[in-house]
N, C-alpha and C positions, 0 to 999 in steps of 0.2 A: 639258367632258368628259362623254361619254354614260354611261349606267348600266352597260353591260357593261364599259367601260374602268375605271370606278370600282371595280367588283367585283373585277376582275382585279388592280388596284393593291392593294386591301385584302388579298386573298389572298396576294399577293407579299410585302407587308410582314409579314404574319403568319408566313409560312414563314421569312423572314430572322430575325425575332425569336425564333422557336422554335429555330433553329440556334444563334444567339448565346446564347440562354438555356442550352442544353445545354452549350455550350462553357464558359460561366462556371461552371456547376454542377460539371462534371467537373474543372475546374482550380482550384476555389476551396476551400481547406481550411476556410474559415469557414462555407460553406454546405453542404458535402457531409458530413453527419454520419451515423453509424450510427443504426439504429432506436432504440437505447437512449439515444442522445445522449451516450454515455460515451467514444466514440472517434471520431476523424475518419477517414473512409474514405481509403485510400491511392490516390493517382493516380500510376501508374508512368510513368516516362519511357522505358521500354524494353518491347518485347514480344518474345516468342520464337516464331518461326514453327515450323510443323510439321517443317521440315527441320533444326531446331536452330540455324539462324542467327539472330543477334540484329539486329533492325531498330530504329533510333533513332526515337523519337517525340518531337518537340519540344513542350514545354509552357511556358506563360508563367509563369515563376517569380516575376514581380513580384506575383502574386496570393497568394504564400505569404509568411509572416512570417519575417524573419531571426531566428534564435535569439538571445535576450538573452544577454549575457555573464554569466559567474559573478560575483556581486557580493557585496561585504562578507564574504568567506570568512574564517573565524576560524582555520582550520588545515587541513592535509591529512594523510591517512593513506594509506600505500602509494604516495606520489608526492611530488615537489617541487611547489611552486605551479604551477598550469597555468591556461590560459585557453582559451576556445573559439577565439580567434584563433590560438593555437598549434596547435590541432588541425584548422585548415582544411585540406581535402584528405582528411580522414578521415571516416568515418561515425560519428557520435557518438550514443550513447544516454544521455540524462540521466534518472536515476532518482531521484525524490524519495521518501525513506523516513525512518523513524526506528526505532531498534533494539528498542523494546519493543512495536511494533505487530505483532500476529499476521498481519494481512493483508500487511504488508511482508515478514515473515519467510517466509511461504509462497511468495513470488515469488523469493527468493534462489537456490534451486537452479537455476532457469531462467537467471537472470542469470549465475551462475557457469558454467553450461554454455555459454552464448553467448560469454562471454569466452574460455573455453578453445578453442572451436571456430573463432571468427572473428577473434580479435585479430591473428593474423598476416596476415589478408586485409584489414585496414584498419578494423576496428571498435574503437572506444574507448568503454567504459562509464564514466561518471562518476556515482558515487553521491552525491547531494546530501542530506546528513543534516540534516534540519530538525527540531529537537526539538519534541515536543508537551508534554513535562513538563520542569520545571527541571533535574532530575538528568540528563537526556539531553544537556545542554550540556557535561558534564564530558568532557574529552578522553580520560581513562583509561577511562571507562565505554564510550565509543564504540569506542576501540581494542580493548578486550577483546571487544566484540561482533563487530567485524570479524574478529578472530582466531577466535572461536568459530564463526562462520558460514563460515570459510575463504574470505573475500572477498579476491581478488587485485587487483582493479581499483581505480583511485583513488577515494577518498572525501573529499569536501569538507565541512567543518563549516559549516553555514549557521545559526549560533546566533541571529543577529539577523534572520533571515528575509529577508535582502537579495535572494538569488537567488529564493527563494519568491515574493516580491512582484514581482520583475522578470518572472517568468513568469505572474503573476496566478493562481497555483495555490492550490487550497483543499483538496487531497486527498492522503492517504497510502494506498497508493503511487500514483504517477503517472509514466508513462514518455513521454518525448518522443524521437522519432527525427529526427535532423538529418542532411541529406545533405552531400556533400563540398564543396558551395558555401555551406554555412551556413544553409540554409533548413529550417524545421520542416516535415516532410512527413507526420508521423503522430504522434498521441498517444493514450494509453489510460489511463483512470482505473480504479484498483482491480486486483483479481486477474483471472485468466483471460485469454482470447484469446491464449494463448501461441503456438499454431501460426500464427495470423494475424500476430502481431508478428514472429515469426521469418521468415516469408515476406517481410515488408517489409524486414527486415534484409538478407536475401539479395538482394532486388531493388535496394536502395540500394548494396550492395557491387558488384553487377553494373554499375550505372551508373558507379560510381567506376572500375572497371577499364577501361571504355570511355573515360572521361574522361582517364585517364592513359595510355591505350593499352597496358595491361599484359596479358600473356598469363597470366591467372589464372582457374582454374575454381572457382567458389563452390559449396561443398557444399550441395545442395538438400534434404538429409534434414531431418526434424523431430526436435528433441531431446525426450527423455523421461527426465529425471533420476530415478534410483532413489530419491532422498530427497524427491521431490515428494509433496505431500499432496493428496488428492482431497477436495473439499468440495462438498456439495450445499446451496447457500444457500436453496433452496426449503424445506428441512427444518429450518432454524434459525429458531425463532420467538421468540427472545429477543435484543434488540439489545444492543450494547455499553452497559454501565452504568458511570457515573462516580461516584466518591465525593467529589470536590471540589465545593464549592458553586458555583464559577464555571463548571464544566464540566457539571454535572448537567443531564440532559434529562428527568428524571422525579423526582417527590417520593420521599422515603424512605417505607418502610412504617411506621416509627415515628411516633407522634403528635407527638413532639418536633420532628421535621423538621430541616432544615438551619438552623444558627445560626452565621453567618459569624464566624470567628476566636474562637469560644467553645468551652470544654470542656463537653460535655453528657453527663450520665449517662443513657444510653439504656436503656430497659427495654421488654419486651413480655411479657404473661402467657403461660403455657403454652398456654392455650386460644385464643390469637390466631389468627384465620384469615389464613393467609399468602396474600397476593395475588400471583399470578404476575408475574414481571419487576419486582418491587420489592425493594429491599435493606432488610433488617431488622438492627438492631444491638443488642447488649447490652454494657454496660460503659461506662467513661468514655472518650470520644473527643474529640480536638481537631479542630474543623472548620477545615480549611485550604482555600485557593483551589483547589488541584489534587489534594488527597488528604485522607485522615483518618489521624490518628495516635493509637494506643492510649495512654491515660494511666494506666489501671489495670493491675494485674499480669496480669489475664486479661480476655478479651472473647470475643464470639461474633458471627458473621455468618451470616445465613440467607437463602437465595434459592431460590425455586421457578422453574425454568428449563426451556426446551425446546431441546435441542441434542444433539450427540454428545460434544463436548469442551468443557471449561471451563478457562480460563486466568485468572490474575490478574496484574496488574502491581503489584509490591510492593517494599518495601525496608525499611530500618531494621534491626531485630533481632527475633528471636523464633522460635518453633516453632509449627507449625500441625498440628492433628489434623483429618483430613477424615472426615466422615460423609456418607452419602447415604441418603435416605429413612429417616432415624432409626436407621441401623445403620452400623457401620464399613464403609467402602467396600470392595467386593469386589476381590480382587487382580487380577481380569480387567479391572477398570475404572480402575485407578490410573493417573494421569498419570506422565510420565517424571520429574517432579521429586519424586515421593513415594518416600522411602527404604524399605528393607526392613522397618523397624520401623513403617511406616505414617504417618510424619510428614514434614512439609516443613520443611527448615531454611532460614531466610532468610539468604542469603549475599551479597546484593548487590541493587542496584536494577535489576530486570529483570523479564521476563515469566516466570511459573512455570506449567507445565502440570500441573494438579492432578487432572483427570478426563479419561479417554479411553475412552468406551464403544465397543463394537463397532458399535452402530447408534444412530440418532437416537431420542429419546424424551423424556418428561417426568419430571423428577426434582426432588428438593429437596436442595440441598447445605447442610451446616452446617460452618462452619469454626470450630473451637475454637482460640483464640489464647492462647498463653502468652508473655508478655514485653512489658513496657512499652517503648514506642518503636517498635512495629511500625507500618509505614506501608502503606496500601493506596490505589491510584489508580483501578483499573478492573477490571471483569470483561469478558472477551472470550470468544467462542465459536467452535466449529468443528463 
């Protein structure tokens, strides 16, 4: 073979490899990730021409993963037992959540809106409630949360993390979109990307109508629920902080530190320099794996944070008095769970919104606790 023929052959092979490479990339959910790595880019099976007619584009679905079945479910809320096999032919959104997670809570208005808007067109949302804390395994707690958040779609209790593990998931919240043939076509980790996710829902529903040869028009508008909350994560400089020794990602501010399964009398002098993003305690507290429980009649929690809103996940019993920057919290900054007398009554194991500023900033919160048996799990921020 002469040199010119060899060069031509090499160029030809290169072009073919490039074409094949693009084909694999644009049809592979494993390779085609968003820049953040947090969601897989959607590969549509339909395109809409300028004249409004829909032209079918064939894609190789063998390169997509079939959605794992719902596994080891402990119970259902809002439905009888269901399986993804039962839902074949529908577009299914599997949402991993847990009811005390603020990130999950902020996504619920969108899920509710999509359920109301698209359920009659073939969308089924299945909330897979996978608990982070032990109390979130309780059926009555989950049912009360489902009612509080006005969730109408089915919720499966995944107490043993069977479905969580089947999906190899590690995040709350996480949404998987499954097409009418049972393939996972898109997933998104965390909050945000609501418009993008809804466009994928619309595209998959359009695919479904073609597949079943139905004369259905899918609403292409984008939902904007009134109850949605806007969060600027670039302005939140304090991470979620855990009180349980097995969950903690940072040391306590107190010199006593975490002492697993022990009751510790925590103290810190008035002149202690409070380090930002560290929890400081006063009083006798029992160190548990996923929370701390007050053993004395009164206690105190102090945190210097940077955010707009402050939430706590708490339970047990007790009454909280909230101060900010060494003064009673201003009525313009009180969270929705602070009563008119300025206190927070602990009435169940759930998330409590205790601070809600108008803007982002640096503050020091002090929680004065009255009531032996008060339990606190985490600080979260908005």
